[in-house]
C-alpha positions as CSV (number, residue, x, y, z in Angstrom):
1,M,-55.8,51.5,-103.4
2,S,-52.8,49.8,-105.4
3,P,-50.0,48.2,-103.3
4,T,-47.5,50.6,-104.2
5,N,-49.6,53.4,-102.5
6,D,-50.3,51.4,-99.3
7,P,-48.8,53.5,-96.5
8,H,-48.0,50.4,-94.5
9,L,-46.0,48.9,-97.3
10,L,-44.2,52.1,-98.1
11,S,-43.1,52.3,-94.6
12,S,-41.7,49.0,-94.3
13,K,-39.4,49.4,-97.4
14,K,-35.9,50.2,-96.4
15,P,-34.0,53.0,-98.2
16,V,-31.2,51.5,-100.4
17,V,-28.0,53.6,-100.5
18,S,-25.8,52.8,-103.5
19,S,-22.2,52.2,-103.1
20,S,-21.2,55.2,-105.4
21,S,-22.8,57.5,-102.8
22,D,-20.7,56.0,-99.9
23,T,-17.8,58.6,-100.7
24,S,-20.1,61.6,-100.6
25,L,-21.9,60.4,-97.6
26,N,-18.5,60.0,-95.7
27,A,-17.6,63.5,-96.8
28,M,-20.9,64.9,-95.5
29,L,-20.6,63.1,-92.1
30,G,-16.8,63.9,-91.7
31,V,-15.3,60.8,-90.8
32,P,-12.3,61.5,-88.5
33,M,-8.7,60.6,-89.7
34,P,-7.8,57.2,-88.6
35,T,-5.9,56.4,-85.6
36,P,-2.3,55.5,-86.4
37,G,-1.6,51.8,-85.9
38,T,-5.3,50.7,-86.3
39,P,-6.4,48.5,-89.3
40,G,-6.9,50.5,-92.3
41,A,-4.6,53.5,-91.2
42,P,-1.8,54.2,-93.7
43,K,1.7,53.2,-92.6
44,F,4.9,54.4,-94.4
45,K,8.0,52.2,-93.9
46,G,10.1,53.8,-96.8
47,K,8.4,52.0,-99.8
48,R,5.5,52.8,-101.9
49,V,5.7,56.7,-101.1
50,S,3.1,57.5,-103.9
51,D,0.6,55.0,-102.5
52,F,1.2,56.4,-98.9
53,L,0.6,60.0,-100.1
54,D,-2.4,59.1,-102.2
55,A,-3.9,57.2,-99.2
56,L,-3.4,60.2,-97.0
57,E,-5.2,62.4,-99.2
58,Q,-8.1,60.0,-99.6
59,H,-8.4,59.8,-95.8
60,A,-8.2,63.6,-95.5
61,D,-11.0,64.0,-98.1
62,S,-13.2,61.5,-96.0
63,A,-12.5,63.4,-92.9
64,R,-13.1,66.9,-94.5
65,V,-9.5,67.9,-93.7
66,S,-7.7,70.5,-95.9
67,H,-4.8,69.3,-97.9
68,M,-2.9,72.4,-96.4
69,L,-3.2,70.6,-92.9
70,L,-1.9,67.2,-94.2
71,P,1.9,68.2,-93.6
72,G,1.2,67.8,-89.9
73,Y,-0.2,64.3,-90.2
74,V,2.7,62.8,-92.0
75,L,4.8,61.9,-89.0
76,R,2.0,60.2,-87.4
77,Y,1.8,57.5,-89.9
78,C,5.5,56.9,-90.5
79,H,7.8,54.2,-89.1
80,S,10.4,55.2,-86.6
81,K,13.2,54.9,-89.1
82,V,11.4,57.2,-91.4
83,Q,10.8,59.7,-88.7
84,M,14.5,59.9,-88.0
85,V,15.2,61.0,-91.5
86,I,12.3,63.5,-92.1
87,G,11.6,64.4,-88.5
88,S,13.6,67.8,-88.7
89,S,12.3,69.0,-92.0
90,L,10.4,72.4,-91.7
91,L,8.2,71.5,-94.5
92,L,6.1,69.3,-92.1
93,S,5.2,72.1,-89.9
94,G,4.1,74.2,-92.8
95,D,1.1,74.2,-95.0
96,D,2.6,73.4,-98.5
97,W,1.3,69.9,-99.3
98,V,2.7,69.7,-102.8
99,A,6.2,70.5,-101.5
100,V,6.0,67.8,-99.1
101,R,4.9,65.4,-101.8
102,V,7.9,66.5,-103.9
103,Y,10.4,66.0,-100.8
104,L,9.3,62.6,-100.0
105,D,9.2,61.5,-103.6
106,D,12.8,62.7,-104.0
107,L,13.9,60.8,-100.8
108,Y,12.1,57.3,-101.3
109,G,10.9,57.5,-104.8
110,S,13.9,55.3,-106.1
111,N,12.7,52.3,-103.8
112,D,9.6,52.0,-106.0
113,S,11.3,52.1,-109.4
114,I,11.2,48.8,-111.2
115,P,14.6,47.7,-112.7
116,L,14.4,47.8,-116.5
117,N,14.5,44.3,-118.3
118,S,17.6,43.9,-120.4
119,P,18.9,40.8,-122.5
120,D,22.0,40.5,-120.2
121,R,19.8,40.2,-117.0
122,L,17.6,37.7,-118.7
123,C,20.3,35.6,-119.9
124,Q,22.1,35.6,-116.3
125,W,18.9,34.8,-114.7
126,C,18.1,31.8,-117.0
127,S,21.7,30.5,-116.7
128,K,21.5,30.6,-112.9
129,H,18.0,29.0,-112.8
130,G,19.4,26.3,-115.1
131,E,22.1,25.3,-112.8
132,L,20.4,25.8,-109.5
133,G,16.7,25.7,-110.2
134,N,14.3,22.7,-109.4
135,L,11.2,21.9,-111.2
136,T,9.4,18.9,-109.6
137,S,5.8,19.8,-110.2
138,R,3.3,21.6,-112.3
139,K,3.2,24.3,-109.7
140,D,7.1,24.9,-110.1
141,V,6.6,24.9,-113.8
142,D,4.1,27.7,-113.7
143,K,6.1,29.7,-111.3
144,Y,9.2,29.6,-113.6
145,Y,7.0,30.6,-116.6
146,R,5.7,33.7,-114.7
147,D,9.1,34.8,-113.5
148,F,10.5,34.4,-117.1
149,T,7.5,36.3,-118.6
150,A,8.1,39.2,-116.1
151,L,11.8,39.4,-116.9
152,S,11.2,39.0,-120.8
153,A,8.6,41.6,-121.1
154,D,9.3,44.3,-123.6
155,L,12.4,42.7,-124.9
156,A,11.4,41.1,-128.1
157,P,11.6,42.2,-130.9
158,N,13.0,45.8,-130.0
159,K,16.0,44.8,-127.7
160,M,16.2,40.9,-128.3
161,L,15.5,38.6,-131.1
162,A,12.6,36.2,-130.4
163,N,14.8,33.2,-131.1
164,E,17.1,34.4,-128.4
165,V,14.1,34.7,-126.0
166,H,13.1,31.3,-126.6
167,L,16.6,29.9,-126.3
168,C,17.0,31.6,-122.9
169,F,13.7,29.9,-121.6
170,Y,15.1,26.5,-122.7
171,R,18.4,27.0,-121.0
172,G,16.6,28.2,-117.8
173,I,15.2,24.5,-117.6
174,P,17.3,22.5,-114.9
175,A,19.9,20.1,-116.7
176,S,18.2,16.9,-115.7
177,L,14.7,17.8,-116.8
178,R,16.2,19.5,-119.9
179,A,17.6,16.1,-121.0
180,K,14.1,14.6,-120.9
181,I,12.6,17.4,-122.7
182,K,15.1,17.3,-125.4
183,K,14.1,13.9,-126.5
184,R,10.7,15.1,-127.4
185,I,12.0,18.1,-129.5
186,P,11.8,17.5,-133.3
187,A,15.3,17.4,-135.1
188,A,14.6,20.5,-137.0
189,N,14.3,22.5,-133.6
190,L,17.6,21.2,-132.0
191,K,19.7,24.1,-133.5
192,T,20.1,27.5,-131.7
193,S,19.0,29.1,-135.0
194,S,15.5,27.5,-134.7
195,P,14.6,26.7,-131.1
196,L,11.1,25.8,-130.0
197,T,8.9,28.6,-129.0
198,T,8.2,29.5,-125.4
199,K,4.7,28.3,-125.6
200,T,5.7,24.9,-127.0
201,L,8.2,24.3,-124.2
202,I,6.0,25.2,-121.7
203,D,3.4,22.7,-122.8
204,L,6.2,20.0,-123.0
205,L,7.0,20.9,-119.4
206,R,3.4,20.7,-118.3
207,T,2.8,17.3,-120.1
208,E,5.9,16.0,-118.1
209,F,4.1,16.6,-114.8
210,D,0.5,15.6,-115.9
211,D,-0.9,13.3,-113.4
212,E,-3.3,11.9,-116.0
213,D,-0.6,11.0,-118.4
214,L,-0.2,7.2,-119.2
215,D,3.6,7.6,-118.2
216,A,2.8,9.6,-115.1
217,K,5.0,8.3,-112.2
218,T,3.2,6.5,-109.4
219,T,5.0,5.5,-106.1
220,Y,4.1,2.3,-104.6
221,I,5.4,1.6,-101.2
222,G,6.0,-2.0,-99.9
223,V,3.9,-3.8,-102.6
224,D,4.5,-7.6,-102.9
225,L,4.8,-8.5,-106.5
226,D,5.1,-12.3,-106.1
227,S,2.4,-13.6,-108.3
228,E,3.1,-17.4,-107.8
229,S,-0.2,-19.3,-107.1
230,D,-0.2,-22.2,-104.6
231,S,-2.9,-24.1,-103.0
232,S,-1.2,-23.9,-99.6
233,S,-0.7,-20.1,-99.9
234,S,-4.1,-18.9,-100.7
235,E,-3.9,-16.4,-97.8
236,S,-0.7,-14.9,-99.4
237,D,-2.4,-14.3,-102.7
238,K,-4.9,-12.1,-101.0
239,D,-2.2,-9.9,-99.5
240,I,-0.3,-9.0,-102.9
241,D,-1.6,-5.5,-103.0
242,K,-1.3,-4.7,-99.3
243,V,1.3,-2.3,-98.2
244,I,3.9,-3.9,-95.9
245,L,4.1,-1.7,-92.7
246,T,7.4,-1.3,-91.0
247,K,7.3,-2.8,-87.5
248,K,8.3,-0.4,-84.9
249,K,11.4,-1.5,-83.0
250,K,10.6,-2.1,-79.3
251,K,12.8,-0.2,-77.0
252,P,14.9,-2.5,-74.7
253,S,13.1,-2.5,-71.4
254,K,15.3,-1.7,-68.5
255,K,15.7,-4.6,-66.0
256,V,15.3,-3.8,-62.3
257,T,17.9,-5.6,-60.5
258,F,17.3,-6.5,-56.7
259,E,20.2,-7.0,-54.3
260,K,20.3,-10.5,-52.8
261,T,19.9,-10.7,-49.2
262,V,20.7,-13.7,-46.8
263,P,17.5,-14.8,-45.1
264,A,17.6,-14.1,-41.3
265,V,18.4,-17.3,-39.3
266,L,15.4,-18.6,-37.4
267,I,15.7,-18.3,-33.7
268,V,15.0,-21.7,-32.1
269,E,14.3,-21.6,-28.4
270,P,15.1,-24.6,-26.3
271,V,11.9,-26.4,-25.3
272,D,13.2,-27.6,-21.7
273,L,13.0,-24.0,-20.4
274,N,10.7,-23.4,-17.6
275,P,8.3,-20.5,-17.6
276,V,10.5,-18.3,-15.3
277,D,13.6,-18.9,-17.5
278,H,11.6,-18.3,-20.5
279,L,10.2,-15.0,-19.1
280,M,13.8,-14.0,-18.1
281,K,15.1,-14.7,-21.6
282,Q,12.4,-12.5,-23.1
283,M,13.3,-9.8,-20.7
284,E,17.1,-10.0,-21.6
285,D,16.0,-10.0,-25.5
286,L,13.8,-6.9,-24.9
287,R,16.8,-5.0,-23.1
288,L,19.0,-5.9,-26.0
289,A,16.4,-4.6,-28.6
290,H,15.9,-1.5,-26.5
291,A,19.8,-0.8,-26.3
292,E,20.0,-1.4,-30.0
293,F,17.2,1.2,-30.7
294,L,18.9,3.7,-28.5
295,R,22.2,3.0,-30.4
296,S,20.2,3.6,-33.7
297,V,18.9,7.0,-32.5
298,N,22.4,8.0,-31.1
299,I,21.2,7.9,-27.5
300,A,23.6,6.0,-25.2
301,P,22.1,3.8,-22.6
302,N,22.6,4.4,-18.9
303,P,24.6,1.2,-17.8
304,N,23.6,2.0,-14.0
305,L,19.9,1.3,-14.8
306,T,18.5,-2.0,-14.2
307,N,16.2,-3.9,-16.6
308,Q,13.3,-2.9,-14.7
309,Q,14.3,0.8,-14.6
310,I,15.0,0.8,-18.2
311,M,11.3,-0.4,-18.9
312,R,9.9,2.2,-16.5
313,E,12.2,5.1,-17.7
314,A,10.1,7.8,-19.5
315,R,11.6,10.8,-21.3
316,C,10.2,14.1,-22.2
317,F,9.1,14.4,-25.8
318,F,10.6,17.8,-26.2
319,C,13.9,18.0,-24.0
320,D,14.6,14.1,-23.7
321,K,14.8,14.4,-19.8
322,T,13.3,12.2,-17.2
323,T,13.0,14.7,-14.3
324,H,9.6,15.9,-15.3
């Protein structure tokens, strides 16, 4: 039995569906119309009306929806501003899809029209770019070339002479860069009657910003160029190619000032007091301290109480009374 006829091998092979049959497969399965606002769903905001209508027809074909029903789907995929314009149209409640296409194209078709190129438009744009434009890299040069190509398409030789087109491209180069490029232009091409071609000028501009050119600008930051050799400065010779880093300025620290206080006077007790007098003095000091404490908490001491009563006095924690 050959390998191709082996039923086990045949069952392991997966069917391959070509990409060309995806559309017909979707038509057979009947994929529903996309939900508005989801990825892949058409959205009309007033521009590219033809693309919107074509996309709506493609989704209808995949969903097996008749084009006669498409007018009722239009508002679902339109922006709120567009809905305000076309929401009252009776065509959207009918079944004439061709009339709806003509109606929307009549309202929004002008937004998709590309302005025709003209010599005046090209000259004005180049003059403005030469005054306000800025070319500082190869990327800027290529962008200027692309914009110029889009504006000068189909002008030469029907509407504008080739020399005039080349001259507009030269005048569109910023003045500071144009002065450098002019030094490389041959003397025979310095006249308006025979300017360099656009292709030659773009090559000169690209050479100006070629990083591999011998005259390419290279920026060196803080390099020490002192090449004096001295036996006592061997370490400085090694640092010639080092970049000098700017030291960060230290922020001034705020000094915390403390108020000067007068030290308390030491209490010197007389040494000739007997134990009884010494105890009485301590009791007096305690009474004064207690009175000072009561004064600090705004409680006036009772002058009728003796020292012993003051020591034994107990007050309620909640009501500050001594009766309970």
